[in-house]
N, C-alpha and C positions, 0 to 999 in steps of 0.2 A: 409591565408597561409594554404595549405593542410598539414595535419599531416602525417608524415612518417609512413607507414603501418608497423605493427609488423613483417610481413614476410620479408619486405625489411630490417628492422633493423637487424633481425637475419641473413639474407643472407650476409649483409655487414660486420657483426661482425665475421663471421666464416672464418677468414683469417689465413694464406694466402690462397686465393681461389685456388683450384687445377685445373689441366687440366681435360679434359674428353677424355679418350683414351680407346678404346676397351670396352666401356660400363662401365668403372670405373672412379671414381674421384681420381686422383693420383697426388702427388707433383712432382716438378721438380727433375730430376735425381741428379743434383748438389745442390739441396736445395735452389736455388736462389729465390728471390721475389722482387717485386717493389711496389711502392705506386701509386694509382690513386687518383686524387684530384677533389673536387667539384669546378667547374669553377665559381660558384656563390659566393663562400666564400674563396676559396683558401685552405680550410682545407682538410685533408686526408679523403677520403671516405672508402677505403679498401686497403688491401694488397693482391697482386695477384702473383701466381707462375710465375717465369721468365724462359721461355723455351730456350733451346739451341739445337744444332745439334742432340744430343743424344735423346732428347725428340721428335723432329720432326721425327727422324728415327723410334722410337717406334710407333708413331702415324701412319706413312705410313705403317708399318708392320701390325698394327691392322686393318687398312682400307683394305689392300690387303687380309688379311685373311678373313675379312667379305665379300669381293667381291667374293672370291673363295668358301667359305664354309657356309655362313649364309643363302644362298638361295635368298637374296635380288635381285641379278642381274637376276635371272631366274624366279622370281615371275611374274605371269600374271600382266599386267599393272593395271587391276582393283583391284587386291589384294594390290599392292603397294599404289594405290589411297586410299584405305580404311585406311591404316595406316597414310598416309599424311593428310587426312581429319581429322583423330583423333588428330594428332599433331596440326593442325590448330584450332581445337576445344579447345585444351589445351591453345593455345596462347590467344584465345578470353576469355576463363575462367579466365586467369591470366592477363588480359589486364591492370587492375589497378596497379598490382605489376610491370609488365614490363614497363609501362609508367613512373612510379616513378623512377625506376632504370635508364631508359633512360634520363629522365629529370635531375636527379642528376648528372649523369656521363657526359653528353654532355653540360648541361646548358640550354637546350631549354625549352620553356614554356610547362608545363604539358599538357595543352589542345592540343598542336600540337602533342606531343608524343602519347597521347591517341587517338586523332582523325585521325591521319595520319600515323605515323610511325608503331605503333603496328598493326593496321588493314592491312597495306600494306604487312606485313609478312604473316599473315594468308591468305590473298587474293592470294599471290604468291604461297603458298603451294597448295591451292585449284585449282587455274588456271592451273598450270602445271600438277597436278595429273589428272585432267579431260582431259587435252589436250593429255596426254600420252595414256589414254584409247582410244581416238579417232584417234590416229596416226597409220597408216598402217606401219608395220615394213617390210613387203614384198611388193614390187612394181614391176609388170611384165615389161619386156622390149621386145618390138615387133621386132624380128630379124629373118630373113629368115634362116631356117635350124637349129635354136637353141631354146632350152627352156632356157630362161634367166630371171633373176630377181635380183633386189637389195635387200639385207637384211641388216637391221640396228640393232646393238646391243650396249650395253653400253661399254664405253672405259675401265673403271677400276677405279683407285684412282684419284680423281680430287682435286687439291689444290687451295685454295682461300686465298688471302690476301685482307682484307676488311678495308676500311678507317674509320675515327673517326666521320665524320659529320652525317651520318645516319646509325648507326651500325645495328639496327634491319631490317630496310628497305632493306639495301644493302645485308644483310645476306640472306634475302628471294630472292632478285633478282638473287643472285649468286647460292645458293645451291638448290633452289627448282627445276629448270629444270634438274640439274644433278641427283638429287635423283629420280625424277619422271622417268627419263630414265633408272634407274637401277644402277647408279654408286654409289660408296661410296665417302665420302668427308672428307677433312682435312681443317680446317679453322684456320687462324692466324688473330685474330682481332687486331685492332690498340691498341698500349699500352696506349693511352690516354683514350680509352673508351671500355674496354673489358667486362664490367660487365653484360650487358643484354645478350650477346652471351653466357656467362657462365651459366646464369640462364636458358636460352633456353635449354641447355643440360639437365637440370632436367626435363623439359617438354617432351623432346624427349624420355627420359627413361620412363616416366609415360605413354606416348602414345604407347609404345611397339615397338619403332624403334629398330631393332636388334642391338646387341652390335657390335661396330666397324663401323657401317654404317655412323655415324656422329662422328667426332673427332674434338676437339678444343685444340689448344696449344697457350697459351698467351706468350707474350714476346716482345722483341724489334726487329725492322726491321733489324738491322745490324747483329743480331744473329739468332733468330727464323725465321724471314722473309727470310733472305738470304739462310738459310738452306732449307727452304721449296721450294723456287724458283729453287734451283739448285739440288733438290733431283732426282736421276735417277729412283726412283720407282713410280713417278707420270706418269699418262697417259695424263693429261691436267693440265694447270695452268692458273689461271685468277687473274688479279691484278686491283684494282681500286684505283687511287691516282694520284700523280703528274707525269708529263712526265719524270722528271729526274729519279725518282725511276723506272718508267715504262720501261725505256731503260735498266736499270740494270736487271730487271726481264726478259725482252725479251732476253737479251744476255745469261743469265743463262739457260733459257728454251731452247734456240737454241743449246747450247752445248750438250744438251741431246736429241735434235730433238723432243722436246715436243711441241705440239700445244699450242699457247699462246693467250689469250684474254686480251686486255688492254682497260680499260675504264678510260680515263685520264682527264685532266683539261679542262677548257674552259674560254673564254672571250666573253661571249654572248653579242650580239648587239640587241638593240631595235630601229627599224626605225619608227619614229613617223611623219606621214604626217599631213598637216595643216587642214585636214577635220575631225579630231578626236574630240570626246567629251573630252576637255582638263582635266576637273576635274576628270572624270572617269578614263582616261588613266593614269593621274598622281597618282591616288590612287593605281591602279593595279601595276604600276612599283615601287612605294614606298613599297608595300607589297612584291614584288619580291626581292628587294635588302635587305630587312630586314628579310626575311624568314631564320630561323636558323642562324640569325645574319650575313647573307650574305655568310655563309659557304656552298655554293651550287655550284657545278662545272658548271651547265648549266644555272645559273641565268643570268639576264640581268645586266651587269656592264658597258656597253658602250651604252649611249643613244644618238642616232643620230636624232636630232630634226629639223624639217623644220624651216628655219629662220623666216618665217612669224609669227609663234606662239611661238617662243623661249622664249621671256620675260614672256608671260602669263603662259607658261608651267612651267618655273623655279619657278615662284611665287607659283603656285599651289602645286608643288611637295615639295618645301621647307616647306610649311605649313603642309603638310602631315607628313613629316619626323620629324619636330619639335614636333609634337604631339605624336610621338611614345613613349610609356612608357617602360623604361628600368627597369628590376628588376629580382628578383630571380625566377627560373623556377617554383617552387611550389606555387608561389603567383599568384592567379587567375587574378590579375590586370595587370600582365606583358604582354606586347606586344612582347618584344624582350629581350632575355637573354644575357649572356656574350658570348664571344668567348671561345673556348674550353680550352685554356691554357695560361699561361703567355708568353710562346714562341710565340703563335699565336697573342696575343695582341701586342707584340713588333713588329711582322712582319707587322701587319696592320698599326700601328703608324709610323713605319719606311717608309712604302710606302707613307703615307700622307706627311711626311717630305721631302722625295726625290722628289715626284711629284711637290710640291710647289717650291723646290729648282731649278727644271728644268723649272719653269715659269708657272706652272698651277695656275689658280685662284681658291681660295676656295669659291665656291658659297654658300656652307654650311660648316662651319669649322669642325664640328664633333670632333673626337679625343677621348682622354681618359676621362672617367667619374670618377672623383675622389671622388664623394660623396657616392659611393657604394664599398663594399669590393668585391674581386674577379676580374675577367678579363673583365671588361666592356669597350665597345667602342661605342661612339655615332655615328649615321649615318652621313656620309659626302658626299658632292658633289664637284667634281672638274671639271674645264672646261679649255680647251686649245688646244694645238697642238696634232694631232693624233700620233706624234712621242714621246710624253711624256711617261715616264716609266709606269705611272698609266693607260695610254690608251693601253699599249702593253702587260703588264704582269698581270698574275692572282694574285689578292690581297687576296682573300678569306676572305672578311670581308664586313661590311655594307657600301661599298663605290661604287659610280657610277661616271663615267667620261662622261661629256657632250660635244657634238660637234654639229655643225650646218650643214645643207645641203640645197641646192636649187633645185637640179634636182635628179631624181631617179638614174641616172648614178653615180652621185657624192656620193650618199648614199651607193650604192653597192661597190664603190671603197673604201670608208671608212671602211665598214665591212671587206673587204678582206685585210685590212692592218694587220690584226691579223693572225698569223699562226695557231691559234686554229680553230676547226671546229666542235663544239659540238652542240650548239643550238642558234638560233636567232629568233626574232619575228618581224612582220610587223604590224603596227597599222594604219588602214585607214578605212573610211566608204565605200570606193570604193573597194569592195571585189575582182572583177576581177583584178584590179591593184595590190592588195595585194598578190593574188595568183601568179601573174607573178613575182613580186619581190621576194617572198619566194622561188620560183623555181630557181631563179638566184643565190641564196646564196649557197656557198659551206659549207655544214654542214650536220651532221647526222639528225638534226631535225630543222624544220622551223614551227613556230606557227603564227597564224593570230589572232590579237586582244586578245591575251592572252600570258602568259609566264609561264613556268614550268607546262606543261600539261602532265600527265601520265595516262596511262590506260593499263591494261593487255590485250594483243592482239595488242597493238600499238608498233611497233618497235622503239627502242631507242638505239642509238649508236653514234659514233664519226667519224670524218674524220681528215686528216692531223695530227696536233699535239695532237688531242683529242683522238687518239687511233685507234685500228684495231682489227681484229679477230672476228668480229660479235658483234651484239648488245644484248640487253636484252628485256625480257617481251613479246616475240612474238613466234609464231610457229617455226620460224627460230632458236630461241634460244634453244628450245628443240632438234632440229636436230643437233645443235652444239655438243650435248652430246651423240649422237648416231653415232657409227662408221659404215660407209657404206661399204658393201662388195658385190661383184658381184658373183652370183651363176649361173653356166652355164652347160647345158647338151646338147651335140649335138644329134639331132634326128638320130635314126638308119636308 
C-alpha cells in the first residue's frame, strides 16, 4: 500500500477547499461547503466550497477581465506556448501528488492515474500549445477583384462542465485547446471528484498563468453547473457527461445563442469474428470493461460474438474477469478499484437486477463485493435479447452484455440497435473485412483489433445520442476555439 504523501495530506486537510477565481483562492459567497468521499473506504476525504450562481457570476467576470486586460488573448502563440509548456512541466513535476489525489478521489488504481491520467493532462497542454504555434490565423481567399482572407481570433470566456470519471484527463482535453487559442476558461468539476482540478490551480499559479485566465468553481450540477450553462457572459460552453444533462445544457446555451459542444455517453460494441485469437481478444476486452471500473463512456459494453466461437470466447473471458483483483486504489496489487460513489454502486447493481428480471442470463454473476469497504462491484457478464435494458442503456460499470451473430449484416444491425454513436471496435484477422465493417458503423470512432485507443492528433467525438459540436484532441478542436472572420478589401 502506497503511503499518502505529506503534500496530499496537507492539501486534503486545508478545508473547505476554496475556489480559484481571478488568480485568488476564495470561499463561496454564501459560505457553503460539501464533503467528497474516498470510494475505496466510504470515508470523508475533504470538504470543498459549494458554488452557486453568485460565484459563477464572479468567475465569469474575472475571466472576462482577464480576456480583455491580461494580454493573454493577444499574446503571440509562441509566448502562450511557453507558459503552457511551463504548466505541463509543473504537472509532470507533481505527478506523484496529482496521481494520489486522483486515485483517492475517483478510486482508480494509482498506477493508472500515474501512468495514464496525469500524463494525458501534460500531453494535452503541450500538444495544443505547439499546434497553436503552427496554425495560420490568416488564410487568403482567392476571389476576383477582392483582397480577402479569413482571420481567426479567440472567442472569449469558455465554460466547461467536466465529469467525474477522468477529472484530470478530461480537464486537459477540454481547456488545453481553448487556452492555446487565447481564450480564458471557467471550469465546474464534478462534485464527486473536484480535488485534482483544485490542486491543478496551484500549479497554474506557479507556472505564471495570468490571473483570471483559469478559473474553477466547485459545486453541484443543479446550482453551479446550471448557473454556468445558462450564463450570458460565456462565449462558448462544453459539457461532458450524460445525454440527459447534456440536453439541459444545450437548451440553456441555446437561449443565449452560445455555441455548445457536447461529449456524451456511449454503449460501445465490439464485433468479434471467428478468426480471432480467442485468448488475446478475451484479455483485451476484459481489460476494456474493467478499465476505471467500467466508468468509461466509450468502452466496449456490448460484445457481439460470432456464434462459431461463442462458447470458447465466453469461457476465456470469464477466466480473465474472475482473476481481476479488486482493491484499494493505493494498493499496488489492485487491478480494479471501486465505482466512484454509493449512488453509482446502486445504479450498477440496479441494472444487473433489472436486466435479469427482463430475462438476461448471468454468464458471470458479478455484483456487490461485500468483503471490502467502499463502493466495490465485481465484473459481470449478461447475455440475452438485444432488447434487454442492459443491452440498450449505459450502465457505467464493469458489466458487458453478450450477443451472438452469424453474418456481418446481422452484426451491423445489432450494433445499430443502440441510439448511441461514440465508439465501436471490430476484431478480426481479416483486416480488409474489419475496415469495411468499421466504416459501416455509425459512430464517431471505430477501432480495429483494439478498444479505447487515444492519441493527440486523432479526432475523437460522438454521433447521434453521443453528442455534437465537434470532437477533441485534433487540429479541428483548436479551430473550435478560434472565431472565424472574413476580412475583405475591394481592389481600386
